[in-house]
N, C-alpha and C positions, 0 to 999 in steps of 0.2 A: 503494499500498497503507499509505503514510502517514496516521494518524487525522488526521478536522478536527476543529473545536470540535463538530461536531453530536456525534461519538465521546467527545468527551472529556466533555460535557454529561453524555451518557447514562451514561457510567460513571460520573461524578460520582453521579449518582441509584442506580445499581444497587450500590452500596458505600456508599452513606451509614451502613445498619444496620451495616456489619460494620466501618468504620476512625471513626478518629476524625477531627474537624474538629482542625488543631491551631491552635496561638494564635499570633500574630504579637507579638513583643515587641520595642517601642521601645527600645537602650538609649542608657543617659545615663552622663552622667560618670564615664567610664569612665579608669583610671590607663592609660598608655600609647598613648592612642588617644582625641584628641581632637580631632576635624575639626571641619570648619565645614559639615557636612553631616548628614545624618540615618541613623544605622542602625535597619535592622529584622531580627531574625531570626525565621525560619517556623522553630517549633519540632518536626518531624520526630524528633526525639529521643523525645517525648512519647507518639507513635506506638505504636499496640497493636503487640507484637512489637520494638518499637525503634526502629523505620526509615522509611522510606518504602516502602520492598517492599512492604510488607501491601496496598496500595494495588492495584498490578500483578498480586499474583498472586491476590488477591482477583478483581478483577476478570475475568481471566483465567477463571478455575472459572468464575464464574457466567456466563461466556460461553458455557462447552463445552456440547455439543446432544446427549452420552451419556446424559443422564438423572444424571448426577452417581452410576456406576457403578464407572467406570475407578478403576486406580491413577493416582498421578501421580508424576512423574521430575522433577529437575532436578540441575542443578549451580551451584553458588554459592561466592563468597569469604567466605559467610558471610549475610551480613543478608537477601540471596533464599531462601535456604534456609530461614531462619523464619518466611519469608512465605508460602513454598510449604506448612509443615508448617503453619502455622498454617489455611491454605486447606483440608488435607486433614483439620486437625481440626474445623475447622466443618463439614464437609461426610461427617465420616464416610471419607473416602476414606483408602485407604495413601496416603503419601509416601513416596520414597525420595528423599535428596539427598547425591549427591557431593561431595565436600573435596578441595582440595589436600589433603598431607599437613603441609603447614604451616599448617595450621588449626590455631587456640587451640583449648585445649579448653572454654573456656567457650563457643564458636560452637557446638564441638559439644553441649553441655549445653543450651544453649539448644534448637537444635535437637529435640532428641530428647525435650526437656518438651513439647513438643508432638504427640508421639506418633508422629513420624516415624524410619524406620532412616536411620543416618548411614553413607554407604561414603567412606573417605578413598582416593584414587586420584589420584597424579603429581606432578608440583612445583608445580603452577598452576591455575590454576580452567581454562585451557584444556583440559590435558590431563584435568581432572576431569570438562568437559563433551564431549569424544569419550565418555570411555566411558560418561556416562550417557547419552548419544543411542543408543548401540548398546544398554544394558539396558535404554532404553524401546522400542527393535524390538525386543529380543528375545523381550519379556513385552507388546507391545501396552501400554504405559502412555501416557498423555497428557505428552508431554517441554513443561515451560513456559520457555522461553528468559528468562534474566532481564534481556535490553536490546533485542535484536534481533525483536520480536513488536510488531506495532501493536495489539493490546490491552492490552498489558502496559503500551505507552509511555501508552497512554490512560489508564492508570489514574495514573502517574503526574502527567499533564496535570493531572488535579484539583491538583494543589497550587498551580500557576500561577494555576488559577480561582478560588482559596481567595484567593491574595495580591492580586489584583487587584480583591476582592470588599472585601478588609477594608483594602487601602491603596490606593486607586486611581489615588495619583500616585505611585510607584514611577516614579524612571528606570533606573537599574539595576537586574538580579538577576543577582546569582552564584550558581553551581554547581557543584562537583563533579564531576569526570565519572570514572569505571569503564571499563563497557563503552559509554555513553552514552546509554542509557535517560531516565535522568532530567533530564537538562537536553534531550534532543530532547520529552520533552511537555511542560515548563513552556514552551518555545519555542515550541513549539507555540500552546498555551492562549494565553500574553501575547499573543505577534505578531497572534494571531487578533481577538483585544481590542483590541490596540491596540501597532500596528509600530512607534510611537516609540522604545517601553522596548529597552535595551543589554541583551544576553543576555553573560555572562561566563564561560567556563569556566576549570577550574581543573585541574591537572596534579600530580600528582609527577615530578621532575624523573629518577626510575626508571623510570618508566612514563608516557612520555610519546606514548601510542595516537595520540591524536586530534592532538595537535602537530605527530607527525611526520606522520602521514598529510594534515591539512590542509598540511601544505609539501611534500608531495610530489605532491597535487593528485590523491589514490587512497588508496584504500585500504592500507596497508601490514601488516606482519605484523611486530611486533619481535624478534630474536633471544632475548631473555630480559629481564625486568625485575628492578628492584633496591630495593624500597618495600616500608618495613614497614606499609604499609598495604594488606592484602589484598584491600580491597572494590574498591581502584580500581588494578587491577594485572593487566586483563587484556591479552595481547599483540595484539590485533588486535578491532577494532570489526567492524560488519558495515555493507553498503553503505546500508542502510537508515540507521542512525543516521547514516551518514558525509554521505548526502544531507542529513540535516535539518538537521544542525551547521553543514554549510557554507552553508544558505541562511541561518540563524538566527541564529547566533552570530557573536559582532563580533571575538573574539579569545579564544585559549588563554593560559592563565598559568601559568608552571613554577612549583613551589615545593617546598622540599627536605624529607626529613624532618625535620631539626630543624627549620626552621619551622613545618611543622605541629604539632612539638611543644610548641614554644613558643606557639604562639597555644591548643592545646589545653590547656595549663596557667593560660591568659588568661582562656580561658571560665569554667574554673572559679574561679579567682580574685576576676575581678571581676563574674559573672553567676551560681556555682552550677550552672552546665549542664554538665553530662559527657556530653564528647562525643566518640565515635571520633575516630581521627585523622582521617578522609576530611572528618569534621563541621567540621575545623578548617582545613581547604583554602583557603576564601575568607577566612576571617578572617589566617590567614597571608600574604596578597597584600595584604590592609590592612593589616596591622601592617608590613611590608616596604617599602611602597610600590611595588609591582607593581603593583596597582591605585591611582589617587589622583581619587577622584570630585571632580568642582566643588561650588565654594561653593554651600552651599544643598538639593546634591541629595539625594535620598531614596535610598537602597541600601537593597536587600532580598539576605540572604543566608537560602541551606537549609542548617539544621542537621541534614543528613542522617539521622545514627544515633546512638544514644546509647552510651557504653563500658559494659557492664555492671559490670566491675573494677576500674571506675579508683581508683588512689590516689597521690595527692600530697602530700607533706612540707608 
């Protein structure tokens, strides 16, 4: 079921006119981080809709075989919902997005701005997802899973193709993990081209979904989550993502919300990058020394999403 290089390259061609090829920024002369290695940031915060999620959602929509007539439904921590709303907008389809009740108002407004209906349900993404699936079955809508779908994973994998095309000498790539769709796609694409690149995942201590599953050797469901990063808080991954990550990801590092907040402010102060909390997860691992690249290494970090209402004093 997992996509290969052929499917990821097909996705790249399919979505090329609907999403942006985001730049890679070489970060230099940074206060608080003076490494003897090179830091490259893949700026998916500049992606249409403000996150990488547009890639997978658009690839899924363009791969459907129903002639573009049916409605779409999904559940999201926020960014995938915006991506599906965007896919609905470009196709003229009706889109319905379920969010947990804790979803912030700016996520609701961003989704609604693309013409989608927003329904809040449950305390977590998992609760909202169950409701979305039931809704789709009742009304014969096309359900788009945010991470456990090979076509969505292939869309996210286009990031890996772009990173190696723009910076082929990367030694390590660091990716934040929610359900695991982004790191699954990136790792499959990168290792198909260069299996020597080390892939490192980062999760919040309050939602160690993949970390705990890898330790247990099987998919486990967390009893609950306690992170302010709603996009990194599914209680459970899928077998598909687990199998890909177990094969291709070197390690999963945990960072606290406080460490991500420091990294979020650091991104803004040093680089003028307004990233959401999840976008700062990998930077938090570097600033705290939880990940320590070797001398002269080239490290790529995916800045996965923008923070639309970021405010720093």
